[in-house]
N, CA, C and O atoms as a GROMACS GRO file, in nm:
protein
  388
    1MET      N    1  -0.650  -0.139  -2.162
    1MET     CA    2  -0.649  -0.099  -2.014
    1MET      C    3  -0.520  -0.040  -1.993
    1MET      O    4  -0.422  -0.089  -2.048
    2SER      N    5  -0.510   0.070  -1.911
    2SER     CA    6  -0.386   0.138  -1.875
    2SER      C    7  -0.419   0.201  -1.734
    2SER      O    8  -0.532   0.216  -1.687
    3ASP      N    9  -0.313   0.230  -1.681
    3ASP     CA   10  -0.328   0.322  -1.556
    3ASP      C   11  -0.276   0.461  -1.576
    3ASP      O   12  -0.265   0.539  -1.481
    4THR      N   13  -0.246   0.493  -1.693
    4THR     CA   14  -0.204   0.629  -1.752
    4THR      C   15  -0.308   0.699  -1.830
    4THR      O   16  -0.351   0.646  -1.932
    5TYR      N   17  -0.350   0.805  -1.794
    5TYR     CA   18  -0.450   0.882  -1.879
    5TYR      C   19  -0.397   1.023  -1.868
    5TYR      O   20  -0.337   1.064  -1.769
    6ASP      N   21  -0.429   1.106  -1.992
    6ASP     CA   22  -0.384   1.250  -1.998
    6ASP      C   23  -0.494   1.328  -1.916
    6ASP      O   24  -0.470   1.432  -1.855
    7GLN      N   25  -0.616   1.267  -1.921
    7GLN     CA   26  -0.722   1.336  -1.857
    7GLN      C   27  -0.819   1.235  -1.803
    7GLN      O   28  -0.818   1.122  -1.851
    8PHE      N   29  -0.904   1.267  -1.703
    8PHE     CA   30  -1.002   1.179  -1.638
    8PHE      C   31  -1.106   1.164  -1.740
    8PHE      O   32  -1.116   1.258  -1.818
    9PRO      N   33  -1.189   1.057  -1.757
    9PRO     CA   34  -1.318   1.039  -1.837
    9PRO      C   35  -1.415   1.124  -1.775
    9PRO      O   36  -1.406   1.163  -1.659
   10GLU      N   37  -1.517   1.156  -1.860
   10GLU     CA   38  -1.628   1.214  -1.829
   10GLU      C   39  -1.727   1.124  -1.726
   10GLU      O   40  -1.795   1.172  -1.636
   11LYS      N   41  -1.718   0.990  -1.761
   11LYS     CA   42  -1.808   0.898  -1.687
   11LYS      C   43  -1.724   0.794  -1.649
   11LYS      O   44  -1.635   0.758  -1.726
   12ALA      N   45  -1.744   0.727  -1.512
   12ALA     CA   46  -1.667   0.596  -1.474
   12ALA      C   47  -1.773   0.517  -1.420
   12ALA      O   48  -1.869   0.564  -1.360
   13VAL      N   49  -1.750   0.377  -1.448
   13VAL     CA   50  -1.812   0.264  -1.395
   13VAL      C   51  -1.731   0.156  -1.325
   13VAL      O   52  -1.639   0.102  -1.386
   14ALA      N   53  -1.756   0.125  -1.210
   14ALA     CA   54  -1.680   0.024  -1.143
   14ALA      C   55  -1.761  -0.123  -1.158
   14ALA      O   56  -1.883  -0.125  -1.142
   15LEU      N   57  -1.698  -0.228  -1.185
   15LEU     CA   58  -1.773  -0.361  -1.167
   15LEU      C   59  -1.704  -0.445  -1.087
   15LEU      O   60  -1.583  -0.431  -1.067
   16LEU      N   61  -1.778  -0.541  -1.035
   16LEU     CA   62  -1.712  -0.640  -0.919
   16LEU      C   63  -1.763  -0.775  -1.007
   16LEU      O   64  -1.873  -0.794  -1.058
   17TYR      N   65  -1.657  -0.854  -1.006
   17TYR     CA   66  -1.676  -0.987  -1.076
   17TYR      C   67  -1.615  -1.078  -0.983
   17TYR      O   68  -1.495  -1.069  -0.956
   18ASP      N   69  -1.700  -1.176  -0.925
   18ASP     CA   70  -1.652  -1.262  -0.825
   18ASP      C   71  -1.622  -1.412  -0.903
   18ASP      O   72  -1.600  -1.510  -0.831
   19GLY      N   73  -1.622  -1.426  -1.036
   19GLY     CA   74  -1.594  -1.534  -1.096
   19GLY      C   75  -1.698  -1.653  -1.101
   19GLY      O   76  -1.678  -1.756  -1.166
   20GLU      N   77  -1.814  -1.626  -1.023
   20GLU     CA   78  -1.928  -1.720  -1.043
   20GLU      C   79  -2.074  -1.651  -1.090
   20GLU      O   80  -2.157  -1.718  -1.151
   21ASN      N   81  -2.095  -1.519  -1.059
   21ASN     CA   82  -2.203  -1.464  -1.096
   21ASN      C   83  -2.185  -1.358  -1.203
   21ASN      O   84  -2.067  -1.332  -1.225
   22ALA      N   85  -2.262  -1.301  -1.265
   22ALA     CA   86  -2.244  -1.196  -1.355
   22ALA      C   87  -2.197  -1.074  -1.284
   22ALA      O   88  -2.234  -1.043  -1.171
   23PRO      N   89  -2.104  -0.999  -1.362
   23PRO     CA   90  -2.044  -0.866  -1.284
   23PRO      C   91  -2.161  -0.783  -1.251
   23PRO      O   92  -2.265  -0.776  -1.315
   24ARG      N   93  -2.127  -0.717  -1.134
   24ARG     CA   94  -2.226  -0.613  -1.081
   24ARG      C   95  -2.171  -0.479  -1.085
   24ARG      O   96  -2.053  -0.455  -1.060
   25VAL      N   97  -2.275  -0.373  -1.122
   25VAL     CA   98  -2.211  -0.241  -1.098
   25VAL      C   99  -2.204  -0.196  -0.949
   25VAL      O  100  -2.297  -0.202  -0.869
   26THR      N  101  -2.087  -0.154  -0.926
   26THR     CA  102  -2.058  -0.131  -0.776
   26THR      C  103  -2.030   0.019  -0.759
   26THR      O  104  -2.035   0.062  -0.643
   27ALA      N  105  -2.003   0.101  -0.854
   27ALA     CA  106  -1.975   0.235  -0.847
   27ALA      C  107  -2.002   0.311  -0.991
   27ALA      O  108  -1.972   0.257  -1.098
   28LYS      N  109  -2.053   0.425  -0.986
   28LYS     CA  110  -2.049   0.500  -1.112
   28LYS      C  111  -2.084   0.640  -1.093
   28LYS      O  112  -2.145   0.679  -0.994
   29GLY      N  113  -2.043   0.725  -1.199
   29GLY     CA  114  -2.047   0.849  -1.157
   29GLY      C  115  -1.992   0.958  -1.271
   29GLY      O  116  -1.937   0.909  -1.369
   30GLU      N  117  -2.002   1.067  -1.265
   30GLU     CA  118  -1.948   1.154  -1.366
   30GLU      C  119  -1.877   1.270  -1.296
   30GLU      O  120  -1.895   1.294  -1.176
   31GLY      N  121  -1.800   1.338  -1.371
   31GLY     CA  122  -1.722   1.458  -1.312
   31GLY      C  123  -1.639   1.400  -1.206
   31GLY      O  124  -1.575   1.296  -1.222
   32LYS      N  125  -1.641   1.477  -1.084
   32LYS     CA  126  -1.565   1.442  -0.966
   32LYS      C  127  -1.582   1.302  -0.895
   32LYS      O  128  -1.497   1.248  -0.825
   33ILE      N  129  -1.703   1.255  -0.925
   33ILE     CA  130  -1.716   1.104  -0.888
   33ILE      C  131  -1.641   1.025  -0.969
   33ILE      O  132  -1.578   0.932  -0.919
   34ALA      N  133  -1.635   1.048  -1.104
   34ALA     CA  134  -1.581   0.973  -1.202
   34ALA      C  135  -1.415   0.989  -1.168
   34ALA      O  136  -1.344   0.888  -1.176
   35GLU      N  137  -1.365   1.102  -1.135
   35GLU     CA  138  -1.226   1.106  -1.097
   35GLU      C  139  -1.194   1.026  -0.975
   35GLU      O  140  -1.091   0.961  -0.965
   36GLU      N  141  -1.288   1.034  -0.878
   36GLU     CA  142  -1.262   0.959  -0.756
   36GLU      C  143  -1.256   0.797  -0.779
   36GLU      O  144  -1.175   0.725  -0.720
   37ILE      N  145  -1.343   0.754  -0.864
   37ILE     CA  146  -1.341   0.621  -0.907
   37ILE      C  147  -1.208   0.586  -0.969
   37ILE      O  148  -1.146   0.485  -0.933
   38PHE      N  149  -1.167   0.662  -1.054
   38PHE     CA  150  -1.032   0.636  -1.121
   38PHE      C  151  -0.919   0.648  -1.025
   38PHE      O  152  -0.826   0.569  -1.038
   39ARG      N  153  -0.915   0.732  -0.936
   39ARG     CA  154  -0.807   0.753  -0.831
   39ARG      C  155  -0.812   0.634  -0.744
   39ARG      O  156  -0.703   0.584  -0.715
   40LEU      N  157  -0.919   0.580  -0.697
   40LEU     CA  158  -0.921   0.461  -0.608
   40LEU      C  159  -0.888   0.348  -0.680
   40LEU      O  160  -0.823   0.264  -0.618
   41ALA      N  161  -0.920   0.322  -0.813
   41ALA     CA  162  -0.868   0.217  -0.894
   41ALA      C  163  -0.728   0.222  -0.900
   41ALA      O  164  -0.665   0.119  -0.874
   42ARG      N  165  -0.662   0.339  -0.934
   42ARG     CA  166  -0.515   0.345  -0.933
   42ARG      C  167  -0.441   0.310  -0.817
   42ARG      O  168  -0.337   0.245  -0.820
   43GLU      N  169  -0.505   0.359  -0.695
   43GLU     CA  170  -0.444   0.340  -0.579
   43GLU      C  171  -0.450   0.195  -0.529
   43GLU      O  172  -0.386   0.157  -0.431
   44HIS      N  173  -0.528   0.119  -0.599
   44HIS     CA  174  -0.547  -0.018  -0.549
   44HIS      C  175  -0.512  -0.128  -0.679
   44HIS      O  176  -0.550  -0.245  -0.682
   45ASP      N  177  -0.432  -0.061  -0.779
   45ASP     CA  178  -0.380  -0.143  -0.875
   45ASP      C  179  -0.475  -0.208  -0.962
   45ASP      O  180  -0.432  -0.302  -1.029
   46ILE      N  181  -0.605  -0.174  -0.973
   46ILE     CA  182  -0.716  -0.220  -1.048
   46ILE      C  183  -0.688  -0.174  -1.191
   46ILE      O  184  -0.675  -0.054  -1.217
   47PRO      N  185  -0.680  -0.263  -1.274
   47PRO     CA  186  -0.663  -0.227  -1.438
   47PRO      C  187  -0.796  -0.141  -1.462
   47PRO      O  188  -0.904  -0.157  -1.406
   48LEU      N  189  -0.764  -0.047  -1.559
   48LEU     CA  190  -0.878   0.044  -1.605
   48LEU      C  191  -0.890   0.020  -1.755
   48LEU      O  192  -0.797  -0.020  -1.824
   49GLN      N  193  -1.009   0.047  -1.799
   49GLN     CA  194  -1.050   0.056  -1.956
   49GLN      C  195  -1.098   0.184  -1.968
   49GLN      O  196  -1.167   0.233  -1.878
   50ASN      N  197  -1.067   0.246  -2.070
   50ASN     CA  198  -1.112   0.376  -2.117
   50ASN      C  199  -1.187   0.365  -2.234
   50ASN      O  200  -1.129   0.372  -2.343
   51ASP      N  201  -1.330   0.344  -2.228
   51ASP     CA  202  -1.414   0.314  -2.325
   51ASP      C  203  -1.537   0.392  -2.287
   51ASP      O  204  -1.617   0.350  -2.203
   52PRO      N  205  -1.554   0.519  -2.356
   52PRO     CA  206  -1.658   0.600  -2.323
   52PRO      C  207  -1.798   0.559  -2.357
   52PRO      O  208  -1.895   0.604  -2.296
   53GLN      N  209  -1.807   0.469  -2.460
   53GLN     CA  210  -1.929   0.424  -2.512
   53GLN      C  211  -1.981   0.320  -2.421
   53GLN      O  212  -2.100   0.312  -2.393
   54LEU      N  213  -1.889   0.238  -2.374
   54LEU     CA  214  -1.925   0.124  -2.276
   54LEU      C  215  -1.958   0.187  -2.158
   54LEU      O  216  -2.064   0.155  -2.107
   55ALA      N  217  -1.886   0.274  -2.102
   55ALA     CA  218  -1.920   0.351  -1.973
   55ALA      C  219  -2.062   0.408  -1.981
   55ALA      O  220  -2.142   0.389  -1.890
   56ALA      N  221  -2.094   0.481  -2.098
   56ALA     CA  222  -2.220   0.530  -2.106
   56ALA      C  223  -2.338   0.432  -2.096
   56ALA      O  224  -2.444   0.459  -2.039
   57VAL      N  225  -2.308   0.312  -2.158
   57VAL     CA  226  -2.416   0.203  -2.145
   57VAL      C  227  -2.427   0.157  -2.010
   57VAL      O  228  -2.538   0.149  -1.958
   58LEU      N  229  -2.319   0.125  -1.944
   58LEU     CA  230  -2.314   0.060  -1.807
   58LEU      C  231  -2.366   0.159  -1.710
   58LEU      O  232  -2.430   0.125  -1.611
   59SER      N  233  -2.336   0.289  -1.740
   59SER     CA  234  -2.406   0.399  -1.641
   59SER      C  235  -2.546   0.400  -1.613
   59SER      O  236  -2.602   0.453  -1.517
   60GLN      N  237  -2.601   0.330  -1.715
   60GLN     CA  238  -2.762   0.329  -1.702
   60GLN      C  239  -2.805   0.200  -1.628
   60GLN      O  240  -2.925   0.177  -1.615
   61ILE      N  241  -2.717   0.119  -1.582
   61ILE     CA  242  -2.760   0.014  -1.501
   61ILE      C  243  -2.746   0.053  -1.359
   61ILE      O  244  -2.646   0.111  -1.318
   62PRO      N  245  -2.861   0.016  -1.274
   62PRO     CA  246  -2.862   0.064  -1.132
   62PRO      C  247  -2.756   0.011  -1.058
   62PRO      O  248  -2.711  -0.098  -1.092
   63LEU      N  249  -2.708   0.071  -0.962
   63LEU     CA  250  -2.594   0.033  -0.863
   63LEU      C  251  -2.654  -0.103  -0.798
   63LEU      O  252  -2.770  -0.117  -0.759
   64GLY      N  253  -2.548  -0.204  -0.792
   64GLY     CA  254  -2.586  -0.323  -0.730
   64GLY      C  255  -2.644  -0.422  -0.838
   64GLY      O  256  -2.646  -0.541  -0.809
   65ASP      N  257  -2.685  -0.386  -0.947
   65ASP     CA  258  -2.752  -0.480  -1.035
   65ASP      C  259  -2.634  -0.541  -1.115
   65ASP      O  260  -2.529  -0.482  -1.137
   66GLU      N  261  -2.668  -0.684  -1.160
   66GLU     CA  262  -2.596  -0.740  -1.257
   66GLU      C  263  -2.604  -0.691  -1.392
   66GLU      O  264  -2.711  -0.652  -1.438
   67ILE      N  265  -2.492  -0.691  -1.464
   67ILE     CA  266  -2.490  -0.652  -1.606
   67ILE      C  267  -2.613  -0.731  -1.678
   67ILE      O  268  -2.652  -0.832  -1.620
   68PRO      N  269  -2.670  -0.697  -1.784
   68PRO     CA  270  -2.762  -0.755  -1.850
   68PRO      C  271  -2.676  -0.853  -1.958
   68PRO      O  272  -2.560  -0.830  -1.991
   69GLU      N  273  -2.746  -0.954  -2.002
   69GLU     CA  274  -2.681  -1.060  -2.069
   69GLU      C  275  -2.635  -1.009  -2.200
   69GLU      O  276  -2.530  -1.049  -2.251
   70ALA      N  277  -2.719  -0.912  -2.261
   70ALA     CA  278  -2.667  -0.850  -2.383
   70ALA      C  279  -2.521  -0.790  -2.379
   70ALA      O  280  -2.458  -0.772  -2.483
   71LEU      N  281  -2.471  -0.762  -2.257
   71LEU     CA  282  -2.334  -0.696  -2.243
   71LEU      C  283  -2.239  -0.806  -2.192
   71LEU      O  284  -2.125  -0.769  -2.164
   72TYR      N  285  -2.267  -0.928  -2.178
   72TYR     CA  286  -2.179  -1.046  -2.148
   72TYR      C  287  -2.046  -1.034  -2.220
   72TYR      O  288  -1.937  -1.017  -2.166
   73ARG      N  289  -2.070  -1.043  -2.349
   73ARG     CA  290  -1.949  -1.053  -2.427
   73ARG      C  291  -1.848  -0.944  -2.428
   73ARG      O  292  -1.726  -0.965  -2.437
   74ALA      N  293  -1.912  -0.813  -2.416
   74ALA     CA  294  -1.817  -0.680  -2.404
   74ALA      C  295  -1.763  -0.689  -2.288
   74ALA      O  296  -1.642  -0.665  -2.280
   75ILE      N  297  -1.825  -0.721  -2.185
   75ILE     CA  298  -1.752  -0.722  -2.052
   75ILE      C  299  -1.665  -0.846  -2.023
   75ILE      O  300  -1.574  -0.839  -1.941
   76ALA      N  301  -1.690  -0.951  -2.086
   76ALA     CA  302  -1.598  -1.063  -2.081
   76ALA      C  303  -1.463  -1.035  -2.148
   76ALA      O  304  -1.360  -1.085  -2.102
   77GLU      N  305  -1.462  -0.958  -2.254
   77GLU     CA  306  -1.354  -0.904  -2.303
   77GLU      C  307  -1.272  -0.818  -2.218
   77GLU      O  308  -1.149  -0.827  -2.222
   78VAL      N  309  -1.337  -0.730  -2.135
   78VAL     CA  310  -1.276  -0.636  -2.068
   78VAL      C  311  -1.225  -0.715  -1.951
   78VAL      O  312  -1.109  -0.694  -1.915
   79ILE      N  313  -1.304  -0.810  -1.883
   79ILE     CA  314  -1.244  -0.885  -1.777
   79ILE      C  315  -1.119  -0.963  -1.807
   79ILE      O  316  -1.021  -0.958  -1.733
   80ALA      N  317  -1.124  -1.037  -1.922
   80ALA     CA  318  -1.018  -1.116  -1.988
   80ALA      C  319  -0.870  -1.028  -2.007
   80ALA      O  320  -0.758  -1.069  -1.980
   81PHE      N  321  -0.899  -0.926  -2.049
   81PHE     CA  322  -0.791  -0.827  -2.045
   81PHE      C  323  -0.746  -0.779  -1.919
   81PHE      O  324  -0.625  -0.758  -1.904
   82ALA      N  325  -0.825  -0.758  -1.825
   82ALA     CA  326  -0.785  -0.723  -1.690
   82ALA      C  327  -0.696  -0.832  -1.635
   82ALA      O  328  -0.588  -0.816  -1.576
   83TYR      N  329  -0.762  -0.954  -1.665
   83TYR     CA  330  -0.675  -1.062  -1.589
   83TYR      C  331  -0.536  -1.076  -1.662
   83TYR      O  332  -0.438  -1.114  -1.599
   84LEU      N  333  -0.531  -1.046  -1.786
   84LEU     CA  334  -0.404  -1.064  -1.855
   84LEU      C  335  -0.310  -0.949  -1.811
   84LEU      O  336  -0.193  -0.976  -1.782
   85VAL      N  337  -0.356  -0.826  -1.806
   85VAL     CA  338  -0.281  -0.713  -1.775
   85VAL      C  339  -0.216  -0.717  -1.627
   85VAL      O  340  -0.111  -0.660  -1.597
   86SER      N  341  -0.290  -0.787  -1.549
   86SER     CA  342  -0.267  -0.784  -1.388
   86SER      C  343  -0.183  -0.923  -1.364
   86SER      O  344  -0.128  -0.948  -1.257
   87GLY      N  345  -0.181  -1.005  -1.469
   87GLY     CA  346  -0.082  -1.128  -1.455
   87GLY      C  347  -0.174  -1.237  -1.373
   87GLY      O  348  -0.118  -1.338  -1.331
   88LYS      N  349  -0.307  -1.220  -1.351
   88LYS     CA  350  -0.368  -1.303  -1.279
   88LYS      C  351  -0.445  -1.416  -1.379
   88LYS      O  352  -0.437  -1.407  -1.502
   89ARG      N  353  -0.499  -1.495  -1.328
   89ARG     CA  354  -0.597  -1.600  -1.397
   89ARG      C  355  -0.719  -1.620  -1.325
   89ARG      O  356  -0.724  -1.622  -1.202
   90PRO      N  357  -0.828  -1.634  -1.410
   90PRO     CA  358  -0.969  -1.649  -1.361
   90PRO      C  359  -0.980  -1.773  -1.289
   90PRO      O  360  -0.898  -1.863  -1.312
   91PRO      N  361  -1.084  -1.790  -1.193
   91PRO     CA  362  -1.097  -1.902  -1.115
   91PRO      C  363  -1.127  -2.023  -1.217
   91PRO      O  364  -1.196  -2.015  -1.319
   92GLY      N  365  -1.063  -2.131  -1.169
   92GLY     CA  366  -1.079  -2.253  -1.253
   92GLY      C  367  -0.983  -2.255  -1.367
   92GLY      O  368  -0.988  -2.358  -1.435
   93PHE      N  369  -0.893  -2.159  -1.405
   93PHE     CA  370  -0.812  -2.182  -1.529
   93PHE      C  371  -0.713  -2.264  -1.506
   93PHE      O  372  -0.654  -2.267  -1.398
   94ARG      N  373  -0.684  -2.343  -1.612
   94ARG     CA  374  -0.578  -2.424  -1.624
   94ARG      C  375  -0.508  -2.398  -1.756
   94ARG      O  376  -0.571  -2.366  -1.857
   95GLU      N  377  -0.370  -2.412  -1.751
   95GLU     CA  378  -0.289  -2.403  -1.845
   95GLU      C  379  -0.312  -2.533  -1.945
   95GLU      O  380  -0.322  -2.646  -1.899
   96PRO      N  381  -0.320  -2.505  -2.085
   96PRO     CA  382  -0.320  -2.625  -2.169
   96PRO      C  383  -0.218  -2.724  -2.154
   96PRO      O  384  -0.106  -2.681  -2.128
   97GLU      N  385  -0.232  -2.844  -2.163
   97GLU     CA  386  -0.118  -2.948  -2.148
   97GLU      C  387  -0.061  -2.982  -2.271
   97GLU      O  388   0.031  -3.063  -2.277
   0.00000   0.00000   0.00000
């Protein structure tokens, strides 16, 4: 994940994860829409993942739908890295004693 890119991706997909339910697709698009999704993410300091293959799969999910169980692991890795990069901790996280 990074907030610096030499060029915008062809496709972009935004996910919402509330910490309790499966992540949902909240925005997706190609071309100018993908650029706008990235611009807004940068503007709001949302970590970005540049993974064209994952974006292609996620872009097939209807807006508002939860990601399918088959993608849980891939998305869990993205979310974990997003927390790490942003210095946040997931809900219920406790440091090991």
